[in-house]
DRENMARSE-502982 format. One record per residue (C-alpha): residue number from 0; residue in one letter; x, y negated, z. Coordinates in steps of 0.5 Angstrom, whole numbers, plus 500, padded with zeros to 3 digits. Example, Ala and Ser with C-alpha at 12.3 -4.5 7.8 and 13.67 -1.06 7.14 Angstrom:
<r zakol="0" vomar="a" u="525" v="509" w="516"/>
<r zakol="1" vomar="s" u="527" v="502" w="514"/>
This chain:
<r zakol="0" vomar="x" u="327" v="622" w="458"/>
<r zakol="1" vomar="x" u="334" v="622" w="456"/>
<r zakol="2" vomar="x" u="339" v="623" w="462"/>
<r zakol="3" vomar="x" u="346" v="620" w="461"/>
<r zakol="4" vomar="x" u="353" v="622" w="464"/>
<r zakol="5" vomar="x" u="357" v="617" w="467"/>
<r zakol="6" vomar="x" u="362" v="618" w="461"/>
<r zakol="7" vomar="x" u="357" v="617" w="455"/>
<r zakol="8" vomar="x" u="354" v="611" w="458"/>
<r zakol="9" vomar="x" u="360" v="608" w="459"/>
<r zakol="10" vomar="x" u="362" v="609" w="452"/>
<r zakol="11" vomar="x" u="355" v="607" w="449"/>
<r zakol="12" vomar="x" u="356" v="600" w="453"/>
<r zakol="13" vomar="x" u="363" v="600" w="450"/>
<r zakol="14" vomar="x" u="361" v="601" w="443"/>
<r zakol="15" vomar="x" u="355" v="596" w="444"/>
<r zakol="16" vomar="x" u="360" v="590" w="447"/>
<r zakol="17" vomar="x" u="365" v="591" w="441"/>
<r zakol="18" vomar="x" u="359" v="591" w="436"/>
<r zakol="19" vomar="x" u="356" v="585" w="439"/>
<r zakol="20" vomar="x" u="361" v="581" w="440"/>
<r zakol="21" vomar="x" u="367" v="583" w="436"/>
<r zakol="22" vomar="x" u="373" v="578" w="436"/>
<r zakol="23" vomar="x" u="372" v="572" w="441"/>
<r zakol="24" vomar="x" u="376" v="566" w="443"/>
<r zakol="25" vomar="x" u="377" v="565" w="450"/>
<r zakol="26" vomar="x" u="381" v="559" w="455"/>
<r zakol="27" vomar="x" u="383" v="560" w="462"/>
<r zakol="28" vomar="x" u="388" v="560" w="467"/>
<r zakol="29" vomar="x" u="393" v="567" w="468"/>
<r zakol="30" vomar="x" u="393" v="570" w="475"/>
<r zakol="31" vomar="x" u="395" v="577" w="477"/>
<r zakol="32" vomar="x" u="400" v="578" w="471"/>
<r zakol="33" vomar="x" u="403" v="585" w="471"/>
<r zakol="34" vomar="x" u="408" v="588" w="466"/>
<r zakol="35" vomar="x" u="410" v="595" w="467"/>
<r zakol="36" vomar="x" u="415" v="599" w="464"/>
<r zakol="37" vomar="x" u="410" v="602" w="459"/>
<r zakol="38" vomar="x" u="411" v="595" w="455"/>
<r zakol="39" vomar="x" u="404" v="593" w="456"/>
<r zakol="40" vomar="x" u="401" v="586" w="459"/>
<r zakol="41" vomar="x" u="395" v="586" w="464"/>
<r zakol="42" vomar="x" u="393" v="580" w="467"/>
<r zakol="43" vomar="x" u="386" v="576" w="469"/>
<r zakol="44" vomar="x" u="383" v="570" w="466"/>
<r zakol="45" vomar="x" u="379" v="565" w="470"/>
<r zakol="46" vomar="x" u="376" v="559" w="471"/>
<r zakol="47" vomar="x" u="373" v="555" w="477"/>
<r zakol="48" vomar="x" u="367" v="560" w="477"/>
<r zakol="49" vomar="x" u="369" v="567" w="474"/>
<r zakol="50" vomar="x" u="374" v="571" w="472"/>
<r zakol="51" vomar="x" u="375" v="577" w="467"/>
<r zakol="52" vomar="x" u="381" v="583" w="467"/>
<r zakol="53" vomar="x" u="385" v="583" w="460"/>
<r zakol="54" vomar="x" u="390" v="588" w="457"/>
<r zakol="55" vomar="x" u="395" v="586" w="452"/>
<r zakol="56" vomar="x" u="398" v="592" w="449"/>
<r zakol="57" vomar="x" u="405" v="592" w="447"/>
<r zakol="58" vomar="x" u="404" v="592" w="439"/>
<r zakol="59" vomar="x" u="401" v="586" w="440"/>
<r zakol="60" vomar="x" u="405" v="582" w="445"/>
<r zakol="61" vomar="x" u="411" v="583" w="442"/>
<r zakol="62" vomar="x" u="409" v="578" w="437"/>
<r zakol="63" vomar="x" u="406" v="573" w="442"/>
<r zakol="64" vomar="x" u="410" v="566" w="442"/>
<r zakol="65" vomar="x" u="408" v="565" w="449"/>
<r zakol="66" vomar="x" u="409" v="570" w="455"/>
<r zakol="67" vomar="x" u="403" v="569" w="460"/>
<r zakol="68" vomar="x" u="405" v="566" w="467"/>
<r zakol="69" vomar="x" u="401" v="566" w="473"/>
<r zakol="70" vomar="x" u="397" v="559" w="474"/>
<r zakol="71" vomar="x" u="398" v="557" w="466"/>
<r zakol="72" vomar="x" u="392" v="555" w="462"/>
<r zakol="73" vomar="x" u="392" v="560" w="455"/>
<r zakol="74" vomar="x" u="388" v="561" w="449"/>
<r zakol="75" vomar="x" u="387" v="568" w="447"/>
<r zakol="76" vomar="x" u="383" v="572" w="441"/>
<r zakol="77" vomar="x" u="381" v="578" w="444"/>
<r zakol="78" vomar="x" u="376" v="584" w="443"/>
<r zakol="79" vomar="x" u="370" v="585" w="449"/>
<r zakol="80" vomar="x" u="370" v="592" w="451"/>
<r zakol="81" vomar="x" u="370" v="597" w="457"/>
<r zakol="82" vomar="x" u="375" v="601" w="460"/>
<r zakol="83" vomar="x" u="371" v="607" w="460"/>
<r zakol="84" vomar="x" u="375" v="611" w="465"/>
<r zakol="85" vomar="x" u="373" v="606" w="471"/>
<r zakol="86" vomar="x" u="367" v="603" w="468"/>
<r zakol="87" vomar="x" u="371" v="596" w="468"/>
<r zakol="88" vomar="x" u="369" v="590" w="463"/>
<r zakol="89" vomar="x" u="375" v="587" w="460"/>
<r zakol="90" vomar="x" u="378" v="584" w="454"/>
<r zakol="91" vomar="x" u="383" v="587" w="449"/>
<r zakol="92" vomar="x" u="388" v="581" w="447"/>
<r zakol="93" vomar="x" u="390" v="581" w="440"/>
<r zakol="94" vomar="x" u="393" v="573" w="440"/>
<r zakol="95" vomar="x" u="395" v="569" w="446"/>
<r zakol="96" vomar="x" u="398" v="561" w="446"/>
<r zakol="97" vomar="x" u="398" v="555" w="450"/>
<r zakol="98" vomar="x" u="391" v="552" w="451"/>
<r zakol="99" vomar="x" u="393" v="545" w="448"/>
<r zakol="100" vomar="x" u="392" v="545" w="441"/>
<r zakol="101" vomar="x" u="389" v="552" w="441"/>
<r zakol="102" vomar="x" u="383" v="549" w="445"/>
<r zakol="103" vomar="x" u="381" v="545" w="439"/>
<r zakol="104" vomar="x" u="382" v="551" w="435"/>
<r zakol="105" vomar="x" u="377" v="554" w="440"/>
<r zakol="106" vomar="x" u="372" v="549" w="440"/>
<r zakol="107" vomar="x" u="372" v="549" w="432"/>
<r zakol="108" vomar="x" u="371" v="556" w="432"/>
<r zakol="109" vomar="x" u="366" v="556" w="437"/>
<r zakol="110" vomar="x" u="362" v="551" w="433"/>
<r zakol="111" vomar="x" u="363" v="554" w="427"/>
<r zakol="112" vomar="x" u="360" v="561" w="430"/>
<r zakol="113" vomar="x" u="354" v="557" w="433"/>
<r zakol="114" vomar="x" u="352" v="553" w="427"/>
<r zakol="115" vomar="x" u="353" v="559" w="422"/>
<r zakol="116" vomar="x" u="348" v="563" w="427"/>
<r zakol="117" vomar="x" u="343" v="557" w="426"/>
<r zakol="118" vomar="x" u="344" v="558" w="418"/>
<r zakol="119" vomar="x" u="347" v="551" w="417"/>
<r zakol="120" vomar="x" u="352" v="554" w="412"/>
<r zakol="121" vomar="x" u="347" v="558" w="408"/>
<r zakol="122" vomar="x" u="348" v="558" w="401"/>
<r zakol="123" vomar="x" u="341" v="558" w="399"/>
<r zakol="124" vomar="x" u="340" v="551" w="403"/>
<r zakol="125" vomar="x" u="346" v="548" w="399"/>
<r zakol="126" vomar="x" u="344" v="544" w="393"/>
<r zakol="127" vomar="x" u="347" v="543" w="386"/>
<r zakol="128" vomar="x" u="350" v="537" w="383"/>
<r zakol="129" vomar="x" u="346" v="533" w="378"/>
<r zakol="130" vomar="x" u="347" v="534" w="371"/>
<r zakol="131" vomar="x" u="348" v="527" w="370"/>
<r zakol="132" vomar="x" u="352" v="523" w="375"/>
<r zakol="133" vomar="x" u="352" v="515" w="374"/>
<r zakol="134" vomar="x" u="353" v="513" w="381"/>
<r zakol="135" vomar="x" u="358" v="516" w="387"/>
<r zakol="136" vomar="x" u="358" v="514" w="394"/>
<r zakol="137" vomar="x" u="364" v="515" w="398"/>
<r zakol="138" vomar="x" u="365" v="515" w="406"/>
<r zakol="139" vomar="x" u="372" v="514" w="408"/>
<r zakol="140" vomar="x" u="377" v="509" w="410"/>
<r zakol="141" vomar="x" u="378" v="503" w="405"/>
<r zakol="142" vomar="x" u="385" v="503" w="406"/>
<r zakol="143" vomar="x" u="387" v="510" w="406"/>
<r zakol="144" vomar="x" u="390" v="514" w="400"/>
<r zakol="145" vomar="x" u="384" v="518" w="399"/>
<r zakol="146" vomar="x" u="380" v="512" w="396"/>
<r zakol="147" vomar="x" u="386" v="510" w="392"/>
<r zakol="148" vomar="x" u="386" v="518" w="389"/>
<r zakol="149" vomar="x" u="379" v="518" w="388"/>
<r zakol="150" vomar="x" u="378" v="511" w="384"/>
<r zakol="151" vomar="x" u="384" v="513" w="380"/>
<r zakol="152" vomar="x" u="382" v="520" w="378"/>
<r zakol="153" vomar="x" u="375" v="517" w="376"/>
<r zakol="154" vomar="x" u="378" v="511" w="372"/>
<r zakol="155" vomar="x" u="382" v="516" w="368"/>
<r zakol="156" vomar="x" u="376" v="521" w="367"/>
<r zakol="157" vomar="x" u="370" v="517" w="366"/>
<r zakol="158" vomar="x" u="371" v="509" w="368"/>
<r zakol="159" vomar="x" u="363" v="508" w="367"/>
<r zakol="160" vomar="x" u="361" v="512" w="373"/>
<r zakol="161" vomar="x" u="360" v="507" w="379"/>
<r zakol="162" vomar="x" u="363" v="508" w="386"/>
<r zakol="163" vomar="x" u="360" v="505" w="392"/>
<r zakol="164" vomar="x" u="364" v="505" w="398"/>
<r zakol="165" vomar="x" u="362" v="506" w="405"/>
<r zakol="166" vomar="x" u="368" v="504" w="409"/>
<r zakol="167" vomar="x" u="369" v="508" w="416"/>
<r zakol="168" vomar="x" u="375" v="510" w="420"/>
<r zakol="169" vomar="x" u="376" v="517" w="419"/>
<r zakol="170" vomar="x" u="381" v="518" w="425"/>
<r zakol="171" vomar="x" u="381" v="516" w="432"/>
<r zakol="172" vomar="x" u="376" v="515" w="438"/>
<r zakol="173" vomar="x" u="372" v="510" w="434"/>
<r zakol="174" vomar="x" u="372" v="515" w="428"/>
<r zakol="175" vomar="x" u="366" v="519" w="430"/>
<r zakol="176" vomar="x" u="361" v="513" w="431"/>
<r zakol="177" vomar="x" u="363" v="509" w="425"/>
<r zakol="178" vomar="x" u="362" v="516" w="421"/>
<r zakol="179" vomar="x" u="355" v="517" w="423"/>
<r zakol="180" vomar="x" u="353" v="510" w="422"/>
<r zakol="181" vomar="x" u="356" v="510" w="415"/>
<r zakol="182" vomar="x" u="352" v="516" w="413"/>
<r zakol="183" vomar="x" u="346" v="514" w="416"/>
<r zakol="184" vomar="x" u="347" v="507" w="412"/>
<r zakol="185" vomar="x" u="348" v="511" w="406"/>
<r zakol="186" vomar="x" u="342" v="516" w="407"/>
<r zakol="187" vomar="x" u="337" v="510" w="408"/>
<r zakol="188" vomar="x" u="340" v="506" w="402"/>
<r zakol="189" vomar="x" u="339" v="512" w="398"/>
<r zakol="190" vomar="x" u="343" v="509" w="392"/>
<r zakol="191" vomar="x" u="348" v="514" w="389"/>
<r zakol="192" vomar="x" u="347" v="521" w="386"/>
<r zakol="193" vomar="x" u="352" v="524" w="390"/>
<r zakol="194" vomar="x" u="356" v="523" w="396"/>
<r zakol="195" vomar="x" u="363" v="524" w="398"/>
<r zakol="196" vomar="x" u="365" v="525" w="405"/>
<r zakol="197" vomar="x" u="373" v="525" w="406"/>
<r zakol="198" vomar="x" u="380" v="523" w="407"/>
<r zakol="199" vomar="x" u="387" v="525" w="406"/>
<r zakol="200" vomar="x" u="390" v="531" w="410"/>
<r zakol="201" vomar="x" u="393" v="531" w="417"/>
<r zakol="202" vomar="x" u="393" v="535" w="424"/>
<r zakol="203" vomar="x" u="387" v="538" w="427"/>
<r zakol="204" vomar="x" u="387" v="532" w="432"/>
<r zakol="205" vomar="x" u="387" v="527" w="426"/>
<r zakol="206" vomar="x" u="381" v="531" w="422"/>
<r zakol="207" vomar="x" u="377" v="532" w="428"/>
<r zakol="208" vomar="x" u="371" v="527" w="427"/>
<r zakol="209" vomar="x" u="369" v="532" w="421"/>
<r zakol="210" vomar="x" u="369" v="537" w="426"/>
<r zakol="211" vomar="x" u="363" v="533" w="430"/>
<r zakol="212" vomar="x" u="357" v="537" w="431"/>
<r zakol="213" vomar="x" u="353" v="531" w="430"/>
<r zakol="214" vomar="x" u="356" v="529" w="424"/>
<r zakol="215" vomar="x" u="355" v="536" w="421"/>
<r zakol="216" vomar="x" u="348" v="536" w="423"/>
<r zakol="217" vomar="x" u="347" v="529" w="420"/>
<r zakol="218" vomar="x" u="349" v="532" w="413"/>
<r zakol="219" vomar="x" u="343" v="536" w="413"/>
<r zakol="220" vomar="x" u="339" v="529" w="413"/>
<r zakol="221" vomar="x" u="342" v="527" w="406"/>
<r zakol="222" vomar="x" u="337" v="525" w="401"/>
<r zakol="223" vomar="x" u="343" v="527" w="396"/>
<r zakol="224" vomar="x" u="348" v="532" w="395"/>
<r zakol="225" vomar="x" u="354" v="532" w="399"/>
<r zakol="226" vomar="x" u="361" v="533" w="397"/>
<r zakol="227" vomar="x" u="366" v="534" w="403"/>
<r zakol="228" vomar="x" u="373" v="533" w="401"/>
<r zakol="229" vomar="x" u="377" v="533" w="407"/>
<r zakol="230" vomar="x" u="385" v="534" w="408"/>
<r zakol="231" vomar="x" u="389" v="538" w="403"/>
<r zakol="232" vomar="x" u="387" v="545" w="400"/>
<r zakol="233" vomar="x" u="389" v="549" w="407"/>
<r zakol="234" vomar="x" u="385" v="544" w="411"/>
<r zakol="235" vomar="x" u="378" v="547" w="413"/>
<r zakol="236" vomar="x" u="373" v="543" w="417"/>
<r zakol="237" vomar="x" u="365" v="544" w="420"/>
<r zakol="238" vomar="x" u="363" v="539" w="414"/>
<r zakol="239" vomar="x" u="366" v="543" w="409"/>
<r zakol="240" vomar="x" u="361" v="549" w="411"/>
<r zakol="241" vomar="x" u="355" v="544" w="412"/>
<r zakol="242" vomar="x" u="356" v="540" w="405"/>
<r zakol="243" vomar="x" u="353" v="542" w="399"/>
<r zakol="244" vomar="x" u="360" v="543" w="396"/>
<r zakol="245" vomar="x" u="367" v="543" w="399"/>
<r zakol="246" vomar="x" u="373" v="540" w="395"/>
<r zakol="247" vomar="x" u="380" v="542" w="397"/>
<r zakol="248" vomar="x" u="382" v="535" w="396"/>
<r zakol="249" vomar="x" u="379" v="528" w="395"/>
<r zakol="250" vomar="x" u="382" v="528" w="388"/>
<r zakol="251" vomar="x" u="378" v="534" w="387"/>
<r zakol="252" vomar="x" u="372" v="531" w="389"/>
<r zakol="253" vomar="x" u="373" v="526" w="384"/>
<r zakol="254" vomar="x" u="374" v="531" w="378"/>
<r zakol="255" vomar="x" u="368" v="535" w="380"/>
<r zakol="256" vomar="x" u="363" v="528" w="380"/>
<r zakol="257" vomar="x" u="366" v="526" w="373"/>
<r zakol="258" vomar="x" u="366" v="529" w="366"/>
<r zakol="259" vomar="x" u="372" v="529" w="362"/>
<r zakol="260" vomar="x" u="372" v="526" w="355"/>
<r zakol="261" vomar="x" u="374" v="533" w="352"/>
<r zakol="262" vomar="x" u="368" v="538" w="351"/>
<r zakol="263" vomar="x" u="372" v="544" w="352"/>
<r zakol="264" vomar="x" u="374" v="541" w="359"/>
<r zakol="265" vomar="x" u="367" v="541" w="361"/>
<r zakol="266" vomar="x" u="366" v="548" w="359"/>
<r zakol="267" vomar="x" u="372" v="550" w="363"/>
<r zakol="268" vomar="x" u="370" v="546" w="369"/>
<r zakol="269" vomar="x" u="363" v="549" w="369"/>
<r zakol="270" vomar="x" u="366" v="556" w="368"/>
<r zakol="271" vomar="x" u="371" v="555" w="373"/>
<r zakol="272" vomar="x" u="365" v="553" w="378"/>
<r zakol="273" vomar="x" u="361" v="559" w="376"/>
<r zakol="274" vomar="x" u="367" v="564" w="377"/>
<r zakol="275" vomar="x" u="369" v="561" w="384"/>
<r zakol="276" vomar="x" u="362" v="562" w="386"/>
<r zakol="277" vomar="x" u="362" v="569" w="384"/>
<r zakol="278" vomar="x" u="369" v="570" w="387"/>
<r zakol="279" vomar="x" u="366" v="567" w="393"/>
<r zakol="280" vomar="x" u="360" v="572" w="393"/>
<r zakol="281" vomar="x" u="364" v="578" w="392"/>
<r zakol="282" vomar="x" u="370" v="576" w="397"/>
<r zakol="283" vomar="x" u="364" v="575" w="402"/>
<r zakol="284" vomar="x" u="361" v="582" w="401"/>
<r zakol="285" vomar="x" u="368" v="585" w="401"/>
<r zakol="286" vomar="x" u="370" v="581" w="407"/>
<r zakol="287" vomar="x" u="363" v="584" w="410"/>
<r zakol="288" vomar="x" u="365" v="591" w="408"/>
<r zakol="289" vomar="x" u="372" v="590" w="411"/>
<r zakol="290" vomar="x" u="370" v="588" w="417"/>
<r zakol="291" vomar="x" u="365" v="593" w="418"/>
<r zakol="292" vomar="x" u="370" v="599" w="416"/>
<r zakol="293" vomar="x" u="375" v="595" w="421"/>
<r zakol="294" vomar="x" u="370" v="596" w="427"/>
<r zakol="295" vomar="x" u="369" v="603" w="425"/>
<r zakol="296" vomar="x" u="377" v="604" w="425"/>
<r zakol="297" vomar="x" u="378" v="601" w="431"/>
<r zakol="298" vomar="x" u="373" v="605" w="435"/>
<r zakol="299" vomar="x" u="375" v="611" w="432"/>
<r zakol="300" vomar="x" u="383" v="610" w="431"/>
<r zakol="301" vomar="x" u="387" v="615" w="436"/>
<r zakol="302" vomar="x" u="391" v="608" w="438"/>
<r zakol="303" vomar="x" u="385" v="606" w="442"/>
<r zakol="304" vomar="x" u="385" v="613" w="446"/>
<r zakol="305" vomar="x" u="393" v="612" w="447"/>
<r zakol="306" vomar="x" u="391" v="605" w="449"/>
<r zakol="307" vomar="x" u="386" v="608" w="454"/>
<r zakol="308" vomar="x" u="391" v="613" w="456"/>
<r zakol="309" vomar="x" u="397" v="609" w="457"/>
<r zakol="310" vomar="x" u="393" v="604" w="461"/>
<r zakol="311" vomar="x" u="390" v="609" w="465"/>
<r zakol="312" vomar="x" u="397" v="612" w="466"/>
<r zakol="313" vomar="x" u="400" v="605" w="468"/>
<r zakol="314" vomar="x" u="394" v="605" w="473"/>
<r zakol="315" vomar="x" u="395" v="612" w="476"/>
<r zakol="316" vomar="x" u="403" v="610" w="477"/>
<r zakol="317" vomar="x" u="401" v="604" w="481"/>
<r zakol="318" vomar="x" u="396" v="607" w="485"/>
<r zakol="319" vomar="x" u="401" v="613" w="486"/>
<r zakol="320" vomar="x" u="407" v="607" w="488"/>
<r zakol="321" vomar="x" u="402" v="604" w="493"/>
<r zakol="322" vomar="x" u="400" v="611" w="496"/>
<r zakol="323" vomar="x" u="407" v="613" w="497"/>
<r zakol="324" vomar="x" u="409" v="606" w="500"/>
<r zakol="325" vomar="x" u="403" v="607" w="505"/>
<r zakol="326" vomar="x" u="405" v="614" w="507"/>
<r zakol="327" vomar="x" u="412" v="612" w="508"/>
<r zakol="328" vomar="x" u="410" v="607" w="512"/>
<r zakol="329" vomar="x" u="405" v="611" w="516"/>
<r zakol="330" vomar="x" u="411" v="616" w="517"/>
<r zakol="331" vomar="x" u="416" v="611" w="520"/>
<r zakol="332" vomar="x" u="411" v="609" w="525"/>
<r zakol="333" vomar="x" u="409" v="616" w="527"/>
<r zakol="334" vomar="x" u="417" v="617" w="528"/>
<r zakol="335" vomar="x" u="418" v="611" w="532"/>
<r zakol="336" vomar="x" u="412" v="613" w="536"/>
<r zakol="337" vomar="x" u="415" v="620" w="537"/>
<r zakol="338" vomar="x" u="422" v="618" w="539"/>
<r zakol="339" vomar="x" u="419" v="613" w="544"/>
<r zakol="340" vomar="x" u="415" v="619" w="547"/>
<r zakol="341" vomar="x" u="421" v="623" w="547"/>
<r zakol="342" vomar="x" u="425" v="618" w="550"/>
<r zakol="343" vomar="x" u="420" v="617" w="556"/>
<r zakol="344" vomar="x" u="419" v="625" w="557"/>
<r zakol="345" vomar="x" u="426" v="628" w="557"/>
<r zakol="346" vomar="x" u="426" v="636" w="556"/>
<r zakol="347" vomar="x" u="431" v="637" w="562"/>
<r zakol="348" vomar="x" u="426" v="634" w="566"/>
<r zakol="349" vomar="x" u="420" v="638" w="563"/>
<r zakol="350" vomar="x" u="423" v="644" w="564"/>
<r zakol="351" vomar="x" u="426" v="644" w="571"/>
<r zakol="352" vomar="x" u="418" v="642" w="573"/>
<r zakol="353" vomar="x" u="416" v="648" w="569"/>
<r zakol="354" vomar="x" u="421" v="652" w="572"/>
<r zakol="355" vomar="x" u="419" v="650" w="579"/>
<r zakol="356" vomar="x" u="412" v="651" w="578"/>
<r zakol="357" vomar="x" u="414" v="658" w="575"/>
<r zakol="358" vomar="x" u="418" v="660" w="582"/>
<r zakol="359" vomar="x" u="412" v="658" w="586"/>
<r zakol="360" vomar="x" u="407" v="662" w="582"/>
<r zakol="361" vomar="x" u="411" v="668" w="583"/>
<r zakol="362" vomar="x" u="412" v="667" w="590"/>
<r zakol="363" vomar="x" u="404" v="667" w="591"/>
<r zakol="364" vomar="x" u="403" v="672" w="586"/>
<r zakol="365" vomar="x" u="406" v="678" w="590"/>
<r zakol="366" vomar="x" u="402" v="677" w="596"/>
<r zakol="367" vomar="x" u="396" v="676" w="592"/>
<r zakol="368" vomar="x" u="397" v="683" w="589"/>
<r zakol="369" vomar="x" u="398" v="687" w="595"/>
<r zakol="370" vomar="x" u="392" v="684" w="598"/>
<r zakol="371" vomar="x" u="388" v="685" w="592"/>
<r zakol="372" vomar="x" u="391" v="693" w="592"/>
<r zakol="373" vomar="x" u="389" v="693" w="599"/>
<r zakol="374" vomar="x" u="382" v="691" w="599"/>
<r zakol="375" vomar="x" u="381" v="695" w="593"/>
<r zakol="376" vomar="x" u="383" v="701" w="596"/>
<r zakol="377" vomar="x" u="379" v="700" w="602"/>
<r zakol="378" vomar="x" u="373" v="699" w="597"/>
<r zakol="379" vomar="x" u="374" v="706" w="594"/>
<r zakol="380" vomar="x" u="374" v="709" w="601"/>
<r zakol="381" vomar="x" u="368" v="706" w="603"/>
<r zakol="382" vomar="x" u="365" v="708" w="596"/>
<r zakol="383" vomar="x" u="367" v="716" w="597"/>
<r zakol="384" vomar="x" u="364" v="716" w="604"/>
<r zakol="385" vomar="x" u="358" v="714" w="601"/>
<r zakol="386" vomar="x" u="358" v="718" w="595"/>
<r zakol="387" vomar="x" u="359" v="724" w="600"/>
<r zakol="388" vomar="x" u="353" v="722" w="604"/>
<r zakol="389" vomar="x" u="348" v="723" w="598"/>
<r zakol="390" vomar="x" u="352" v="729" w="595"/>
<r zakol="391" vomar="x" u="348" v="735" w="593"/>
<r zakol="392" vomar="x" u="354" v="739" w="595"/>
<r zakol="393" vomar="x" u="353" v="737" w="602"/>
<r zakol="394" vomar="x" u="346" v="739" w="602"/>
<r zakol="395" vomar="x" u="347" v="746" w="600"/>
<r zakol="396" vomar="x" u="353" v="746" w="606"/>
<r zakol="397" vomar="x" u="347" v="745" w="611"/>
<r zakol="398" vomar="x" u="343" v="752" w="608"/>
<r zakol="399" vomar="x" u="339" v="749" w="602"/>
<r zakol="400" vomar="x" u="339" v="751" w="595"/>
<r zakol="401" vomar="x" u="337" v="749" w="588"/>
<r zakol="402" vomar="x" u="333" v="753" w="584"/>
<r zakol="403" vomar="x" u="332" v="752" w="576"/>
<r zakol="404" vomar="x" u="328" v="756" w="571"/>
<r zakol="405" vomar="x" u="332" v="759" w="565"/>
<r zakol="406" vomar="x" u="331" v="752" w="561"/>
<r zakol="407" vomar="x" u="335" v="749" w="567"/>
<r zakol="408" vomar="x" u="329" v="745" w="570"/>
<r zakol="409" vomar="x" u="329" v="744" w="577"/>
<r zakol="410" vomar="x" u="323" v="748" w="581"/>
<r zakol="411" vomar="x" u="320" v="744" w="586"/>
<r zakol="412" vomar="x" u="313" v="747" w="586"/>
<r zakol="413" vomar="x" u="312" v="755" w="586"/>
<r zakol="414" vomar="x" u="307" v="753" w="581"/>
<r zakol="415" vomar="x" u="312" v="751" w="576"/>
<r zakol="416" vomar="x" u="315" v="759" w="577"/>
<r zakol="417" vomar="x" u="309" v="764" w="575"/>
<r zakol="418" vomar="x" u="310" v="771" w="577"/>
<r zakol="419" vomar="x" u="316" v="774" w="573"/>
<r zakol="420" vomar="x" u="320" v="767" w="571"/>
<r zakol="421" vomar="x" u="327" v="769" w="571"/>
<r zakol="422" vomar="x" u="330" v="764" w="576"/>
<r zakol="423" vomar="x" u="337" v="761" w="578"/>
<r zakol="424" vomar="x" u="339" v="760" w="585"/>
<r zakol="425" vomar="x" u="345" v="755" w="586"/>
<r zakol="426" vomar="x" u="348" v="756" w="593"/>
<r zakol="427" vomar="x" u="353" v="752" w="597"/>
<r zakol="428" vomar="x" u="358" v="758" w="595"/>
<r zakol="429" vomar="x" u="356" v="762" w="589"/>
<r zakol="430" vomar="x" u="350" v="763" w="585"/>
<r zakol="431" vomar="x" u="344" v="768" w="585"/>
<r zakol="432" vomar="x" u="339" v="771" w="580"/>
<r zakol="433" vomar="x" u="332" v="772" w="582"/>
<r zakol="434" vomar="x" u="325" v="773" w="579"/>
<r zakol="435" vomar="x" u="319" v="770" w="582"/>
<r zakol="436" vomar="x" u="313" v="775" w="585"/>
């Protein structure tokens, strides 16, 4: 049976939490915000049912664009950990921003993690594009710039490829149900070799219909390979990760599904695609290795110890201030109490009262001592008289004697002194030597 110390258990729990969660996004209301002289920030994030302590160290909060205020909703990226000296579960905040747009980004990240854990982004389930593409379906707005770009590129590269448009709104509240309806229609008709789903660039709110969970799950039912071509090259949506292939822009999707008239261009495209896939695999492996090393560095980095000690110092300083304040208040109360007693019991009155009591005691003490001496003298004389009455010297004065043998034993019987025994006879005055006959 393994027996843990408290510190070892807290450290093991901290490592388990940090390895199990990594970085998380969290939204909540700020309360109990404190910024001590160390430059670190301490606050609590809460909702209507729970709360959690947070610490944001100076190195991170100096880069923050917002300063936490009590009662304000914020979005944070943080690492789950345990403050080992006190055994408290807490968050180490690395990034903070106003909730608003950040809330959509948090929802995006949460859904991304959820679907990735279910395997929806796995490379092994993605299908390659057909070698010979004769008909391409496009789910997008019929009046947007994206469809115009797609048609222009396909006409330039391979005019013989047929295009089937499935019109749908791609922005606003009505976009999600329309997008789902058009996807189901395209899947049921199953009349194209590959399907492009996309639109032009925009804000995260504009692209939100392509981050819908039901839309993402619907792509799994596609009977044909699906290309996601949403926004610009820097824009990423959930559909990009679920689709069989992601194109940076709608124009790029049109280039992927068409063959250039030049054979060399075809070879370059094929090699480029192979290179991208190889680089993605290599980048993914390097990223995993980097994340692993970063986690180990975070766990062993001296800065972690310094942060723990700094937080501990702030906590002890706060406790010392509270203790000194409490002690000072107690001393003030004690001072007021003693001052009241001093005013109620004036020293001169007390001294006068004790002086009177001392004088009375002295007056009573002298007669009492005389009576006691007289009484003890009478007792002594009575004891002397009683002692003289029983004294053996008085008995000798009446003519008696005390007889002892040579060993000093008192002889009370003649048999105790056989013939020839040397005896000592004690008289009232003097002593005689004798021998028994």
